[in-house]
N, C-alpha and C positions, 0 to 999 in steps of 0.2 A: 305480772299483776300483783305479785307480792309486794312490790315497792308501792303500787298505786293504792291498794286496799290495806296493806299492813302498816305503811308508813305515812304516805301523803295524805290519806283519808283523815288523819288526826287534825290537820290544818283545815281541810275541806269542810269538815263538819264541826269545827271548833266554835264554841259559843263563849264570847268574852264575858268575864264576870263583871258584875255591877261596880262602878267606881265609888271610891270613898270621897264623899263631898264635904267631910268636916275639916275645915281649914285648920282647926286647933290641933289636929292629930297629924298634920303634915310636917315632916322634918325640914330644916333649913337645907338648901341645896347650892352646890357649886356647879355651875355649867362650865365645862372646860373645852376650849377650841385651840387646836394648834394650826397655825397659819403661816404661810410663807409666800410673799409675793401675791397676796390675795386681796388687794385693795378694792377691786370691783365687787368681789363676792361678799366681802365684809360690809361694804357700803350698802349692798342690796339686802343682805339677810340679817345683819346684826340687830337692826331695829326690831325685827320680829322676835328675837330672843330677849332683848332688853325690856321689852314691854309685855312680858308674859303676866298673866293673871295668877300671881302666886305671892303669898305673904312674905317669904323670907328667902331670897336667893342672891347670888352674885354670879357674874360672868367673867371667867378667867380666860384671857386670850394670850397665848404664847406667840410673840411675834419672832419667828425664827429667821433672823438675819435678812430681813426683807429690804429690798432696795427699789421698790416700786411705788412708793407713797404710803404703804400700810403703816409705817411708824408715824407719819404726820397725821393720818386719818385717826388712828387710835388715840394718839395724844390729844387731839381736839375733842374727841368724843369723851374722853375721861374727865375733862374740865366740867362738864355738866351732867355726867352720868355717874352718880355714886355707886351704882352696882357693878360698874366696869373696873376690873382688876387686870392690869397689863403686866406681863412678864417679858421683858425685852432680851433677846439673845443678840448681842451686837457683833459677836464674831462667830464664825462657823466653827463651833467646838463639837459638832456632831460627827464623831470620828466613824461611827458605824453606819451612818447615813439612814434616812427614813424618819418616821413619825415618832418613834418611841422615846427618843432623848427629850425633845421639846414637850412631848405629852407628859412625860414623867416630871419635868419641871412644873408644868402647870398643876398637876396633881399635888405635888408636894407644897405648892403655894396656895392651894385651895384652903378656904377657912373652915369649910364643913365637911362632915363625914360622908354624906350622900353626894356622889358625883353623877353628873349626867353629861356623857360625851357626845359631841358632834363635830361636823367639819365646817370650814368656812363657807363651802359652797352649798350648805344645806339650809333649808327653810322649814320651819314647823308648819304644820297644816292649820294650826290654830293657836290662840293665846292660852289654851288649856294644855299644852304639851307637857310642860314640867309637872302639872298636877296629875295628868293622866299616867305618866311614867312612875312617879315616886309615890303615888298612892298605894303601890304594891308593897311598900316597906312596912311589913308587919309580920308577926309570927315567925321571926328568924330569917326573913329574906335578906340576902346580901347582894343579889344580882338581878336586874330586870332586863330582859332581852327585848328590844323593840324592833320595829320594821322601818327600814329606810328605803324608800322608793325612789324611782327616777321619773321625771316628768315625761309624759307621753310625747313622742316624736314621731312625725309621719315618715313613711318610707320604710325600706328594708332594714336599714340600720337601726331605726327606732324600734321596729318589732323585735329584732334579735336581742337588743338590750333589754327590753321588757320581758321577753321570754326567758333570757338568762337570770334576770333578777328574780323573776317568779319561781323558776325552777330551783335556784339556790335557796330562796325562802322556804319552798316546800320541804327541803331537807332539813335546814337548821331549826326552822319553827316547829316542824312536826317532831323533831327529836326533842326539843325543849318542852313542848306540850306532853310528850311521853315521859318526861322526868329524866332525860339523858342528854342534857345540853352539851354541845361541843363547840359552839361559836355564836358570836353575835356580829353586828356590823358597826363599825366605828362611827357611822352616820347617825346612829341612835342607840346608845348603850348606856346602862346605868349600873354602878356598883359602888360599894362602901370604900372610902379611902383607907380605912383600917384593914380591909381585906387586901388591898393593893399593897400596903406597907408590910403587913404580916407575912405576905408571900413574896417579899422582896421584888415587887413589881415584875418588870420584864427581864430581870437579870439572867434568867436561864436561857433566853433565846434573843439576847440583845443584838447578837450579830446578824440576825435575820431582819432584813429591811421591813418586811410586813409582819403581821401576826399579832399585832397589838389587840385585835378584837377576836381572834380565834385561838391562837396558841395560849394566851393568858386565860381565856374562858375555859379551855380544856383542863388547865391546871387546877382552877379553883372552883369550878361549877359543880354542884351536886343536885340531886333531886330535891332536897330539902331547903336549899338556900337560893334556888333560882325560880323565877317566874317569867312567863312570856306576857307581853302587854300588846294587844292587837285591836284596841278601840281606835277608831279613825282619828280623834283628836291627838293621839300619842304619836302619830307618824311624822316623818320628815320626808322632804322632797329635795332631790338634786337635779341639776341640769345634766342630761345625758352627754356622752362624748360626742363631739361635733363631726368626727369623721372616723373611718374604719381603722386607720393607723393608730390614732389615740386610744381607740377602744382596745385594740389588740395589746398596746403597751399596758393598759390598766389591767387587762386580763392576765397578762404575764405576771405583773407584780402580785395580784391577788392569789394566783395559783402557786406562786413560789413558796408559800408557807406550808402548802399541803404535804410536802414530803416529811415535815416534821410532826405530822398528826399521829395520834395513837393508832395502833395497828387495827383496832376494830373499826375506827372511823375510815381508815385508809381502805380496807376491804369493802365497807358499805359503799363508799364513793366509787371505787374502782370496778366493782361488779355491775353497777348500774349500766354504763355504756356497753359492757360485755353482753348483758342480757338483751340490750337493744339490737346490737349487731347480730347476735346469734338468732334472735327472733326474725329479723329481716331476711337473713341468709336461709333460715329454715322455710320461710314462706316461698321464696324464690325456688329453693330446691324442690318443694312439693309441686310447684307448677310444672316442672319438667318430669314429674313421675306420671306413670299411666293411671292417673285418677282423674275425676271430673274436676274442672277448674273451680267449680262452686265451693269445693271443700277448703282449699287454701284461701280463697276470697272470704268465705264466711268467718275463718279463724282471724284473718287480717282485720276485717270490719269489726268483729266482736271485741277485740282488744282496742282498737282504735277509738271506738265510740265511748268505751269506759275511760280511756285515757283522756279524751276531750272533756268528758264530764268531771273528772277529778280536777283537771286544770281550770275549768269554769267555776267549780265550787271553791277551789282554793283562792282564785282571783276575787271571787265575790267575798270571801272572808276577809280579805285585805282591801276591800273597796276599790278594787282595780277594774277598769274597763279593758277587757282582754279578747283579742280575736281568736277564740279558742278553736275555731275551724281551721286555723293555720297551724295548729299543734304538730301534725304530722311533719310538716315542712320544717319547723323548728327543731323537732327531734332529729330529723335526718341531717340537718346541719351540724348540730352540736355533738351528735354521736361520733363524728369524725374530727370536728374542729377542736374540741377539748383535748382529746388524746394528742393531737398535733401540737398544741400549746404545751403540754407536758413534755413532749420529745424535744421540742426547741429549747425549753427551759433546762433540760438535762444536759445540753451541749453548750449552752451559752447563758450567761447571767442575764436576768430581765433588767430593763431600764430602771434606774434608780427612782426612788419615790418622788423626789422633787429635784 
C-alpha cells in the first residue's frame, strides 16, 4: 500500500496547471522524428504534426536507410511543406543499432533549441499538442515529460497493453510529479537542444540499443528543470502491437535498458513485484492457518479495493477509459511476466530495435 498511497496517488490526484495561451511567449520548436521503413505510419500521422496550431515550428524527420517508399513520400511532401526538414541516412552507418544514432542526427539538424520528440507511428490527440507541451518552458524548465498512450484494443492483448502502459505511467509520472523524474517516453518527450549538446547526448550509453528516453533523462533531469504535462491535448496515441509475439519483443527492448538504471530506481522497481508476490503468498498462507477465513479474505479485499481505486483515479487523470475491475488479473499476470522477461533478457539479447 506504500506504493499506491505513497507514490501512485501523486498521479491519481494530480491537477494539471492552466495552460499558457499567449502565443507571443511560446518559443520556436523543432519536432524530431526518427523513422525507418515507416511509409504507412508517416503517411497517416505526419499531417497531424505538420498542421499543428503553433506559430513557429519545423518537423525534422530522419529517414534511416528506408527501402519501403519512405524516401519517396518524404521527398514529395517536402516540395510543398516548408516546415518539413528531412535528414536522409542513405547507408546503414548505425554501428550500435537502435534509435539513438538517427535521433542524434535529427537533433543536431534541428534549427531551434526547444525539441519535441515523437515516433512515426504516433499521432497527437489535437492540433494543440505542441502548444500544450512547450507552454511549460518558463522559469528554468529544460525538460517536459508527456504521456504517450496506445489506442484501446479489444481482447486480452489489448487489456494487457493498456494495463502495462498505465502501470508504467503511474511510476514515471508520479516520480516526475514528486520532483524526482527518472524517465520519459520517446513517443512524447521534450527537452532543449542545448541540454542535449551540453551533456554530450547519448554518448555515455550509446552501446545500449534502447534508453534514449530513460537513461538520458536520468542523467540530466532534476526537480528544478523538469515538468510533467498531463493535459489531454498534449497526449499522443500509437497503435498497439498486433499480436503477442510482437508485444513481447517490444517489452524485451524496453526492459533491456533497466539494468543501467540508477540503484535507487532499480530498487524501487524491483521491490514492487516482490511486495505483490509476498502479499499473495501471505494471504494464501493465512488461509491454511487455524483462523477464520473471513480474516484473510478481508485483508485481500481491503487491499484490492484500494488498488482498483488508485488505478481508476490514475486512468481518469490520463483521460483513459480503463476496466479497473480487471486490475487483480492484470497484477497477477505482470507480477510473473515481467520477472520472466528480465530473466530471458539476462541470458539472451533482445531483438534489435529495427
